N, C-alpha and C positions, 0 to 999 in steps of 0.2 A: 244689169250685171251687178252680182253682188260682188260687194269691195272684199280682196283677201288681205293678211295684212302683214306678206312677205318684205323683209324688206333687204333683200341677200341683193348682192353686188348683182346690176342688170344683165342680161348678155352680152357679151364683147363682139366686136366688129361692129359692120355696117348692115341696118336693118331694114329693109325696105317695111314699105306700108304694109304692104299685106298679112304681111306675117304679125302686125301688132294691133291691126286694126276688124276685125272680124267683119264687120258692117261696111267696109272701105265701097261699099258699093253707093250705098246712100250718099257720098261725098261728091260734089259738083267735078265734071273735070271737062278741057275742052271736046270741044263733040266731035274733030277729027285727029285719029292718031294712024302714026306707019308702025308695023312691026319694026322693030329695036330702035328705032328712033325717036317713039311716041309722038312728043307735045314739041320738039325740036325745031321744027320746020319754021325758017320764020324766025326763030331767033338767036338773039345777038350772043355771040360769045362772052364779050367784050362788057353788056349789063347783061349778066341774068340778073339781077336781083330788080332795074325795073322794067324788064322784062316781066317777072311777076306781078308787080306792081301793075299791071296792065290786064295780067288774068285777072286780079283780084278785084280789079273792078266788075269786070266781067259778071265774076262767078259766084263771089260774097261771100262772105264772113269764113268758109272753111272752106277749101277747096283742093284738088292735089293735078300734079304734074306726075307725069312719066318721062322718062329718060331710058334710054339702053335697058330697056327689061326691069326699070328699079321705076315704083311708087314714091312719092313725095307729096305729105301732106303739109300744106300753108296753114296758118291761122289769121286773123287781123280783129276779126269783133270784139269789141270791147267786154261782152258779158263773157265769150271764150275766155278772153286773156285773162282777164279776173279769177276765173276758174285755174286755169294754168299758173295760176301766182301761188297758189293753197299750195305751202310747202310739205303740206304733210303729206301729199296726194303725189306734186311734182317737184324734180329736182332739174339743174342743167343739164343739156345734154352735151356732150360734146361728140359733134359730127360736121359732117362736111364740110368747107375749108379751115373751122379751128383743128380739125384733127388733123388736117392737112401740114399745118403748123407744128406739131407736135418734134420732128426732127430738129426746129430749131430751140423748141421752147419746152420740148417735154414736160414736164409736172409743172410748170410755173404756175401761177396762181390763176391763168389764164386759160391756159388751155390742161389744166391738169384733169383726170378723172373722179368722180366725183368720189371714187373709193380710197384715192391715191394719198397715205397720210401726212405726206408732203404739203397738200395744199394747206390741212386743216394748222401744221406747224409752220407753215410761213406768214398764213393770215394770221395767227398769234402773236408772231415776231415781231409784223412789219405794221399792223394796224395803229399802235401807237404815236407812229411818223406819221399818219394822217390825224393826228388828234390838235382841238385849238391852237394846243399850245405850240407844238411842233409846226403847222402851216404859220403862226405869227414871226415864226422864225425862217421862214421860208421868205416872207416878204420881199424885204430889202434884196435876196439875189435875183424876183423875178421881177423887181425895181429895175435893178442896175440891166438886166437883159434888155429888158424893154427901152430902154435908154439907147441902147446900143441899133435898135429897131431904128429909134427915130431918129437916131442921127445919119443912117442910112437913107433913110426916107426925105430927110429934110432938105439932102443934097439932090435926091430927086424932084422934090419939091422945085426947088430952086435953078434947076434945066431944066424943069415946063419938061420931064419924064413922067410916064403913068409908072408905077409898080405893079411887079409880078406878086399879086394877093397871097397865092400858097404856096408859093416858092419863100417868099418870107416870111410866109405865117411858118411854114416847117420850119426855117431858120431859130425861129426866135422860141418855140415849143420844143425845139432836140432841145439849145445849150441852156433852155429852162429846168428841164427834169435832167437834164447831163450834171448840171452846178449845183441845184438844190437836192438832188439825190444820192448824188455820186462826186460831186465836188471835182470836176474835169470839164476843162475846156476844146469844145470843139472847133473854135474858130471859125462859125460857119460865117459871120459878115464881110471875114476877111477874107472868103474864098469867090470866084467867078463861077465856080460850080459846085452841085451841093457835094455835102461830105459825103466820101464810099459807102460811108453806115449808111444815109442816107437811101444812097443809089441801090445797095444789099440790099435792104429793108422791105425797097419796092418790090426789088425783083423777087424775093421771098412770099410777098403779101400776092405780088400778081400771080405768079407760078400756082399757090395754093390753093387760088381762086380758080385757074386753069385744069387744072385737076379735076375738078366736078364737073367741068364736060366734056370729058374722054374716057371711053367704057373703062374699068377697074383695069380687065386681062390685058388691053391697049396702049394702055397709056404711057409705060416704058417702050415701047416701041414709038409710038408717034408722038412724045414730049422727050427723044432722047435727048437733042440736043439743049433742051431748054431744064431736062434733070441735069443736067451736066455743069448747065451755068449757077442752078440752083443749090449744089450742092459748093460749087467757090460762094456762092454769094452767103451761103452759111456758115461755111470758114472762114471768112473776112468778119462776119458779125462775131465771131468766136473771137478773133484773135487781138479785135479793138476791145471787147467783154476783157476779154483776160490783161490785157494791157492796163485797162481802167481798174482792175481788182490787184493787178500785183502792184500798180504805182500805190494804191494805198496801203496796201503792207506794206511796201519800201515805207513809206510815210511815218507807219505807225500812227494812223489811226488821223478822223477827219473831225467836225464837229457834232456828232450824232446823228448822223444823215442815216437815210435809208441804208447806206453800204454799209458802214460802222453797226446799224442795229443784224445784217445777216451777217458779218461778218464774228461779231463778236456778243450778241443776248443771245441767252439759253433761253429756252419756254420756260414759263414765269410755274407751271408746276410738273413739267417732264422733266426739267432740265436738256433737253435735246437740243440740238444746232441744228443750223443747214448747214450739209454735204455741201462743198467744193462745188461740185455737179450742179447742185441744186440753187448755189448763187451766181453762178454763172446762168442760169436758163431766168432766175427771177430778173436780174441785172438786164438782158435781153428784154424778157418783158414790158419792163418798166420804161425802158427807154424808148421802146417800139409803141406800146399802148398810150405812153405818158407823154409821148406828141406826136402821134399820126392823128388822131382823134383829135385832141382839141385845136392843132391847126385848122383841122379841117369846119371846126363848127366855127371860128374866127374869121377863116374866108370866107363862110356863109353868110356870117350876121355884117362881115361888108359890103358884101356885095348888096344885100337891102337894104344897107345904110347907105350905100349909095345909090337904087332907084330911086328913093322915100327920103328926100330932105324935110319934111317934116317931120317923120320918127325922126330921123340925126338931128333937126333942130331941138325939138320937146327932149333926147336923152342928154345932148350937147348944154341943155338949161338946167339941167338937173345936177350935171359933173361941175357945172362954174357954180350951182346955191348951196353944193355940199362940199366940193373939197377948196372954193374959192381961193384963194392967190397959194395956197402952199406948192411949194413946188414939188414937193416929194408926197403924197398920201398915204399916209397912216392905216396900221392891216383892220384898224378898225373901222376905218372912211370905206373901204370899198364896198362888205356889207349894206350902207346905207344907198347903195345906188340902184336904190330898187326897180328906177324903170330900164335901166341899163341892162338889169339882170333879166327885166321881162324882152327885153330885144334879142337877147342871148337865150330864152327859154322857147320864144315862137320862133327862134331860126333853130334849134334841135327838134322843136315837133316838125316843122318839115321835111328837116334833111336832118333825120339824126346819124351822126358820123361812122357808128356803129348800127347800120340799118337793118340789123335782125338777132335774135337769141332762140337758142332753141330748148324746149323743155320735154324731158322725157319721164313719163308713168312712173314712180317707185315701184307701185303697186296696182294689181288691176284695177283698172275702175272705167265711167262716163261722163268722158267730159261733155258740159254744159246739161248731162240728162239725159244726152242724146246720143254720144258719140262711145261705143264701149273700145276702148283700151287697154292692151293686155300689158303685163308690167315689161316694162322695156321698151313699147312704142314712144315713137318722139314725132315733135312737129316743129315748124320753122316761125318764130311767131316774126311778122313782115311789121316793124313797129313804124314805117312811114305811112302804113295804112291805119293802122291801130290810130297813131296823130290824125289821119283822118276821116273818123270813124263822123259820117254826116249826123249820125244819132249822137254823139257828143258832142262834137264841136262846130254844131250846126251846117246851112248849105252851101255856109261858104271857107268853108271848111281849108281849100285848097287858098284861102286868101291869106297873107300876109298881115296880124296882126297881131299889138303885143298886148294890148288890153285884154287877150285874151286867157293873160295872166294877172289880169288883177285879183287882187285876196280876196275878192267875194264872188269873181265867176272861179277860182280856183276851188273853193269850199261849196261850194256848187257844182260842181262834176263828179263822178265815184271814182272810187279809189283806183287804182291802177289802169289809168288812161294815158297814162306820159312814163313812159318808158325809156328813154334818152340813153339808161345804162346798166338796162339791163334789170333786174329783180331778184330777188331775195337772198340768201346766204350770197350767193358768186355773185350778187351784182359788183361792178366797177369799186374798189378798196380804195379806189383816188379820185372819186367822183367829185368832192371837197376841193381836192388841190386844183381838178380842172378847171371847176365852176371861179373858184377865187380867182386863178389866174385872166381866163376868160374875159371876167369881170376889170377887174385891173385894166389890161390893155385895151377893150374896149374903149374904158374910159379917159385913156392916157391920149387915144388916137384922135377920139372927137375933141378934147380938150383944144388938144394942137393941128388938128386938119380939118377944113373941109374938106368931103369927096364928091368926086363925079363919075359916075358910069362911063367906061366907055361907051362911046357913039356906037346903037348897033349892035353892042353885047346880047347875045342870048346864053342863058345858062346852062350847062352840055355840064354833066355828071359824069365823071372817071370811078370807075369800081377798082377798088384793090382791096374786098373782103369789106375795107371802109367806103365812103362817100367823101369825094373831093369833088370840086367846083371846078373845071377843066377853061384852061387860055384865060381865067380874068385875072383881070389889069383894071388898073381906078388910077384914075389921076386925084391928085393933092394940090392944096390951094392952102401956104401958112397960115392961120391966123394971127392976127394983129395982138 
């Protein structure tokens, strides 16, 4: 099919695959289907992405599923994803659960449609907030929040109690982004229960995912109570964020953090500023995305470190060698923990906490030279399967091995095979923030504790648009 050069705004609204893939019949699908339900028999509403991973293993690098009369195309083959990374032909697609978050995040950086002007405005205004200079400024606050975590974990170690890893990592990362970005303290470690912001956030994320498993016309009826609860959750998130912004306006400014940039910085070329409504949406976006995915990455990493004492000891030896006896490692010392970073990267390979991203054709094109796509057609990239493609990662792709990210191994792999932060212009703006925070925290915890897995624990992965280990507890022993 010849490519056209039209770059107009793609069609709006949900687009079932048969509208955008002229040769859909060539794409494998599960063998048995029922009217209306399609391929949903035996599927789990709680773990739809993990269900899709099972289909991916059986059906190959591109496949389709049907639900309630609508077709969805999934992609994970490395060659196909490399093609989808071509920014001249494909762009981010805001669909499925992401579009369901628009009632709370609107045209924030994560949920904005490509044609909405506030995405570019906010990106240009906020990008300097993730520069190397800005990151160095956040480092002391990251250390301060990590100290609150270790105080909490010291008490658990002394009392010979295991720790709730996902719960504590959520407290840590929420406080980190709230303090560094917005000068706000949620007091998470002083609370016996999660902060209401966390409970409301989990509710909105879970509701956004749940909407995908209910036929559109029936959703208001079948999810009436859940819908009311979601409205209340959104209202709570907005009240909390409005309070954070109000505090800043009353105080007259912070230290040039993200909130200062949102409130005071004009676009360097146009002079435009973010509206009050868009500031609220950006703050919600950063508070949610800035802690939910990092807390998951840290939790999975600590799970593997507790299971693999050989890996933990090698990482700990690096921390001891690089940091020495210094009480508080400096900003530059974190990037020197190359093996710890490999542990984190391998964790993100197996369990990318943002487990999928969607791409849409910006003009008529042919994916991989085989599958025609009309402008506006889209596909969901299953990142965990891309990261397990045996043609790239080997026959042992399901195994945890940080040496896959040794520098020579990385150079020997094709581009676009490791995508934990998405791809292209709409990739995660805060990825360097998240990586610095995660490596710093892993280094501090490895230096301070021996980690032991809970006997008999088997990894269970919860889904709320993101991946998070469920019920994960780890035992600690203070090092001398």
